[in-house]
N, C-alpha and C positions, 0 to 999 in steps of 0.2 A: 504493500500500500504506500503510495507517495504522499507528500505533505498535503496536497490539495484534497486527496481522498480522506486523509485523517481529519482535516479541518471541516470537511462536509459531514463526516461522521459525528464529530463533536457538536456541530451546529444542530444537526437533526436530533441528537440525543438529549440536548439541553432542554429540560422541561421542569415542571413542578417537582418531580421526583428527584432530579439532579439538585435542585435548590435545597430540598430537605436534607440530602446527603451532605452537601457543603455546609449548611448552617449547623446541623447537629453533629457533624463529623469532627469539627475542630475542638469543641469542648469535650466531647466523649474521648477523643484521642489524647488530648492533653491530660485529662484525668486518668486515662489508661496508662500513660507513661509514668505518672506520679504514684497512683495508688494501686493500679492493676484492677482486674475484675470487671472491666467495663464491657466485656462481651455479653454480660447479662443485660446491657442496655442496647448494644449494637444489633444483636440478633433479633430482639423484638422490633427494632426500627426497620430492619430489612424485611422482617415478616409482614410488617404493615405496608411498607412502600412497594414491595414485590410479593404480594400475597399469593400469587399463583405458582411461584417457584418452590421446588423441594428444599428441604433443610440442607442437603449436601451442597447445593448451589449457593445458598445464603452463606454458609460457613466458608466455602472456598473463596468467595469474593471478599468477605470480611478479612480473611487471612492475607489477601493481597494488600489491603490497607494496613493490617497489623505489621506486615513486613516493611512497608514504606515508613510507617510510624516508627518502627524499630531503627531504621536507618537514620531518621531524624534525631531520635533519642541518642543513638550511638555517636552521632556527630557532636552533640552537645555535651556528652559525658565521656568522651574518648580518653580524656586524661585520667579518669578514675577506673578504667576497665583493666582487669588483669587478663590480658589476651591469652596467655599460656594456660592459665587455670581453666578458663571457659572452654577453650578448644579441647583440653585434655579430658574434661568430664562429659563432653557433649555426645560421644558416640552412642551410649545406651539410650539417651533421650532421642537422638535422631532415628535410631532403629525403631523405637516405639512409635514415633510420630509418623513415619512412613507407613507402617502397618495400620495404625489407627486411621489415617486419612483414607487408605484403601478400603477399610471396613465400613466407612461412613455410608449409610444407606438413606433412603427416603422415608424410612419409618419414623414415627413420632418418638420424641425423646421422653423418657420417664423423668420429668423435671424434678421430682422429689429428691432423686439421688444427687442432683447438682448441689442442693443445700447441704446434704451430707458431706460432699467433697469439700465444701468451704469450711465446715466444722472440723473435718479431719485436718485440713491445712492449718487452721487456727491452733488446733491441739499440737500438731507437729512443730509449728513455729515456737510455741510457748515451752515445749519440752526439749527443744533442740540441745540446750546445754547438757542434758543428761543422756544424750544419745551418741556422744562422741566415740564411745568405745564399741559400737556395733561392729560386727564382722565386715570386712571391706566389701564383700560381695553383696551385702544387704543394701548399701547405697546404690550400687549399680542396678540391682533388681528394682529398687524404688524409682530410680531414674527411668528405667524402661517403662514401668507402669505409668509414671507421670507423662512420659512422651506418648504412650499409647492413648491415654485419656485426652491429652492435648491434641493429638492428630485426629481423634474421632469426633470430639466435640469442641474442645478448646476453652470452654467456659471455666474460668477460675484457674487457667494454666499458670498465669504469672504468680498467683498466690501460692500454688503448690511448689513452684520453682524457688521462691523465697524461703518457704518452709524447709525444703530439702537442702538447699545450700547452707542454711543456718546450722545444719549438723556439722559442717566443716568450719564455719565461722560463727560460733554461738554467742559471742560477746555482744551485749546490748549496744556498745559503742560502734559496732560494725554493721548495724542494721541497714543503714543507708548504703554502705559499700555493698552489702549482700543484694540489696534491691537493684543497684546498678548492674551487677553481674547477671542477675536474673533477667533484667530487661534485654541485655545483649544476648544471653543464651536463648531467650524466647525468639529473638530475631533470627538466630541461626536455625531454629526449629521451623520458623515460618517459611524459610527458603525451601526446606524439604516438603512441607505441607503444600505450598503453592505449586511446586513442580508436580506433585502427585495429583492435585486437583486439575491442573492443566491437562495432564495425561487422561484424566477421567472425564474431561469435557465439561467441567463445572464452571469455567470462567466466562463471564459475560461482560462485554465492554462497558455497557451502560451502568452496570452495578459497580465495577471496580474502579473505573476511571475517576469519577468525581469523589468517591470515597477516599481514594489514595491521595488526592490533592489536599483534602481536609486532614487526612491522617498525617501527612508530612508536616504540615503547619503545626498541628497539635503535638506531634512528637518532638519537634524542635522546642516548642514552648515548655512542654513537660520536662524535657531533659535539662533545660536551663534551671527550672525550679529544683530538680533533684540535686544538681551540683551545688545549689545554695543550701539545701537541706543537709548535706553531708557534714556540715560544720555544727550541727545541732548537738546538744549535750546527750549523754547516755539516757537520761530520764525522758528527754524530748523525743529521742529516737524510738524508745519503747512506746511512747504515746502515739507516734506516727504509725508504727506497725499495727497497733490495735485499732486505730482509726481506719486504716486500709482494710483490715479484716471485717471491721464493723460495717463499713460501706458495702463491701462485697456481700456480706450476709444479708443485709437489708435488700440489696439489689436482687440477690438470688431468690429471696422470698417473694418479692414483687414479680419476678420472672415466673416463678411457679404459679402465681395467681394470674397468669396470662400476660404479663408484661405491661409497661407503662404507656405504650403507644396504641396498642390494639383496642383498648376500651375507652381511653380518654379522648382520642381524636377519631371521629367518624371518617371512614375511608370513602371518598366520593368515587363512584365508578365512571 
């Protein structure tokens, strides 16, 4: 496709749905970079805007935005990323993500279990200081399971990543450092998920294009905020972590109750 063809595609696809994605995408993505857990908001949004598409298509196109948001966040936080550590622990996450994305079907999600996953992540993050002496293979098994869940659904993935990485870095003073590594690791996993969704035929131009523009802006903003937060005291970082999980838990409960967009805003046909 040449530039003229791309410009025409953008012109013909720009409508009310595109505006919704741009307007809602920036704050959702900025919040996602800072607290995580915002797929509990983006999936209902996609379900409302593109109500006729299956879950696999929604998740695949949201993942494209998550990848671009991650690039923006990585640019903003690159000075605080431990590149060697992230790439070294990434392979079991990646393997699980690829398998999970391939397993994603059009069947309805049992949303109740998503709330359970957030509660599990909260518990894991809080008990991390006491889990340092687990057998080495246990972390890899947990990483594979988190990757599998992230590839299949992705809801709450960033929270689970923070919880798992805290096993390696349990100090409260390292919570923001852990959060930054989790955001970069999530970006790596999104590469695998997006490639898998492309192969599966789930990627649609109108869904991902405007969402990624908003996601890049939100990721840059959220990353800048995270770099400021890394200087917070130990007590403030603990509070930050609990706010993140509290936000995700409330969002998950709302999502289970059918999401904030589907009921509050009538969809005009």
